[in-house]
C-alpha positions in Angstrom: 0.0 0.0 0.0 2.5 2.7 -1.1 1.9 6.3 -0.3 -1.5 5.7 1.3 -3.6 8.3 3.1 -3.7 7.5 6.9 -6.9 9.5 7.3 -8.6 7.4 4.6 -7.2 4.2 6.1 -8.6 5.4 9.5 -12.1 5.5 8.0 -11.7 2.1 6.3 -10.4 0.5 9.5 -13.1 2.1 11.6 -15.8 0.5 9.4 -14.3 -2.9 10.3 -13.4 -2.5 14.0 -16.1 -0.1 15.3 -19.8 -0.6 15.8 -21.3 2.4 17.6 -19.5 2.5 20.9 -18.2 -1.1 20.5 -14.5 -1.7 19.5 -12.7 -4.8 18.4 -10.0 -6.3 20.7 -7.9 -9.4 20.4 -6.5 -9.6 23.9 -7.9 -8.0 27.1 -7.1 -7.7 30.7 -3.3 -8.3 30.7 -0.4 -6.9 32.6 2.9 -5.9 31.1 6.3 -4.6 32.4 6.2 -1.3 30.6 5.9 1.9 32.7 7.1 -0.1 35.7 3.9 -2.1 35.5 0.6 -1.5 33.6 -2.7 -3.2 32.9 -3.7 -3.2 29.3 -6.1 -4.4 26.6 -5.0 -4.8 22.9 -7.2 -3.4 20.2 -7.4 -4.3 16.5 -6.8 -2.0 13.6 -4.4 0.8 12.8 -4.1 3.7 10.4 -0.4 3.2 9.7 1.6 0.4 8.2 5.0 0.8 9.9 7.7 -1.6 8.7 8.9 -2.1 12.3 5.5 -2.9 13.8 5.1 -6.1 15.7 1.3 -6.4 15.3 0.3 -9.0 12.7 -3.2 -10.0 11.8 -4.8 -7.6 14.3 -3.4 -4.8 12.3 -3.5 -6.2 8.7 -6.6 -8.3 8.9 -8.8 -7.0 11.7 -11.9 -8.4 10.0 -10.8 -12.0 11.0 -9.4 -11.3 14.5 -10.9 -10.3 17.8 -14.2 -9.6 19.4 -16.3 -6.5 20.0 -16.3 -5.0 23.5 -18.2 -2.0 25.0 -16.4 0.7 27.0 -17.7 -0.7 30.2 -16.4 -4.2 29.4 -12.9 -2.9 28.5 -12.9 -0.7 31.6 -13.9 -3.6 33.9 -11.6 -6.2 32.5 -8.6 -3.9 32.4 -9.2 -2.5 35.9 -9.6 -6.0 37.2 -6.2 -6.9 35.8 -4.7 -3.8 37.5 -6.1 -4.8 40.8 -4.9 -8.4 40.5 -1.4 -7.3 39.6 -1.2 -4.4 42.0 -0.6 -1.7 39.4 -2.3 1.7 39.0 -1.8 2.4 35.4 -3.9 1.5 32.4 -3.6 1.6 28.6 -5.2 0.4 25.4 -2.4 -0.8 23.1 -1.6 -3.2 20.3 -2.8 -0.9 17.5 -4.3 2.7 17.3 -6.7 3.4 20.1 -7.9 6.7 18.8 -9.8 4.9 16.0 -13.3 4.7 17.4 -13.5 8.0 19.3 -16.9 7.3 21.0 -15.5 4.0 22.4 -12.3 5.6 23.6 -14.0 8.5 25.3 -16.4 6.1 26.9 -13.5 4.2 28.5 -11.8 7.4 29.6 -15.0 8.7 31.2 -15.1 5.6 33.4 -11.4 5.8 34.2 -11.9 9.5 35.1 -14.0 8.3 38.1 -11.1 6.5 39.6 -7.7 7.4 40.9 -6.0 5.3 38.2 -3.8 6.8 35.4 -4.5 6.1 31.8 -1.6 6.4 29.3 -2.9 7.0 25.8 -0.4 5.7 23.3 -1.2 7.1 19.9 0.5 8.0 16.6 -1.5 11.3 16.9 -2.7 11.3 13.3 -6.4 11.8 14.2 -5.7 14.2 17.0 -3.5 16.3 14.6 -6.3 16.2 12.0 -9.0 17.4 14.4 -8.2 19.8 17.3 -11.6 18.9 18.9 -10.2 15.5 19.7 -7.4 17.2 21.8 -10.0 19.3 23.6 -12.1 16.2 24.5 -9.0 14.4 25.8 -8.1 17.4 27.9 -11.3 17.1 30.0 -10.0 14.0 31.8 -7.9 14.6 34.9 -5.9 11.4 34.8 -5.0 10.9 31.1 -1.5 11.3 29.7 -1.0 11.3 26.0 2.1 9.7 24.5 2.5 10.7 20.9 4.7 8.1 19.1 6.5 9.7 16.2 7.3 7.1 13.7 10.4 9.0 12.3 12.4 12.1 12.7 11.2 13.7 9.5 8.7 13.4 6.7 11.0 11.6 4.3 11.8 8.9 6.8 8.2 8.7 7.8 7.2 7.8 4.2 10.0 5.3 4.0 9.2 3.6 7.3 5.4 3.7 7.1 4.7 3.8 3.4 2.2 6.6 4.1 1.9 10.0 2.5 4.7 12.1 4.0 2.5 15.0 4.8 0.9 12.9 7.6 4.1 13.3 9.6 3.0 16.9 10.1 -0.2 15.7 11.6 1.9 13.9 14.3 3.6 17.1 15.2 0.3 19.0 15.0 -1.2 16.6 17.5 1.4 17.8 20.0 0.5 21.4 19.3 -3.2 20.8 19.7 -2.7 18.9 23.0 -0.4 21.5 24.5 -2.7 24.4 23.5 -5.6 22.9 25.5 -3.4 21.9 28.4 -3.5 18.1 28.0 -0.5 16.3 29.6 1.6 15.0 26.7 5.0 14.0 25.6 6.6 12.7 22.4 8.4 9.5 21.7 10.4 8.8 18.6 11.7 5.7 16.9 15.5 6.3 16.5 16.7 2.9 15.1 16.4 4.0 11.5 17.9 7.5 11.5 21.0 9.5 12.3 22.1 11.6 15.2 21.8 14.7 12.9 18.2 13.9 12.1 17.4 13.5 15.8 18.9 16.9 16.5 16.8 18.4 13.7 13.7 16.9 15.2 14.5 18.3 18.6 14.8 21.7 17.1 11.3 21.3 15.5 9.9 20.1 18.9 11.6 23.1 20.6 9.7 25.4 18.3 6.5 23.8 19.5 7.5 23.9 23.1 10.8 23.5 24.9 9.4 20.9 27.3 8.9 18.5 24.4 12.7 18.3 24.0 13.2 17.7 27.7 10.6 15.0 27.9 11.4 13.3 24.5 11.4 9.6 24.8 13.5 7.5 22.3 12.4 4.1 21.2 14.6 1.3 19.7 13.1 -1.4 17.5 12.6 -4.8 19.1 13.5 -7.4 16.5 10.8 -9.9 17.1 10.7 -12.5 14.2 7.7 -10.9 12.5 9.4 -7.5 12.6 12.6 -9.0 11.1 10.4 -10.4 8.2 8.6 -7.1 7.7 11.9 -5.1 7.6 13.4 -7.6 5.2 10.4 -7.4 2.9 10.6 -3.6 2.9 14.4 -3.6 2.3 14.9 -1.6 5.5 17.7 -2.2 8.0 18.1 -0.6 11.4 21.1 1.5 11.8 21.3 0.5 15.5 19.1 -1.4 18.0 
C-alpha cells in the first residue's frame, strides 16, 4: 500500500473494528512490564503500516481477528487486571486506540471516576487532524497522551510507514493541539532507522512547538521480534542501530 492516506485508512479501518461504541479487541485484561507495570487491553486496527510494527493479523486483517467490547467491558476487565497485579496504570495498546472515538472517550469517562492513570499511546494522526479531539481528551484529569512519532522527518516517515509524508506533520500538529488545551503529553520517537543529525533536527522542531517537548522526549529502539525482522526484510529496511 505505497503512499496511502492514513486518514482514509482510518475511515476504512473504523468500518471494520467499530460498531457504535463497541470496539474490536484481540487480547484483554493483561499486565505488562512497561511503565514499571501497567494493565492493558489490545485493540485491533491501525491507520499506519509501519515496517517495524510487531502487530500482525490484528493490524493487517482485523476483519478476521478479535471480538467487540463495550467501553464498560474494557474498563472492567482492564481495571480487574490492574487490581490483580497491584498496578495503578492502564492503557489500550496493540494498534491505534484513537480509532473509534466514541468508544475511547467512553472508556476514559469511566477511568476518570477512579484514581488510576491512563496512558494514551497514539500516533497522533487523528488528533492532529481534528483539534476537537485534543479538547475532548483534555477534559479528563488522569489521562496522559504519549504521541509516538514514527520517524524524525517526513522523508523517513514515508520510507518507514509507506504513508503520504504530509501525515508526519499531523503527528507534530497533535502535540501542538494537545499543549494548546493543556492536555498532559510528551513525544516518543523511533530512532533505530535514523542518524544523530536527524534526531537533533527533530529536537529543534519540537523546541519550536514547546521546549518541554525536548526535555521529555522519549527515544524508542526497534525490538527485533521474528515478524518484525520479516517485515523489515520485505521492505528492504535495516536498522542503523538497535
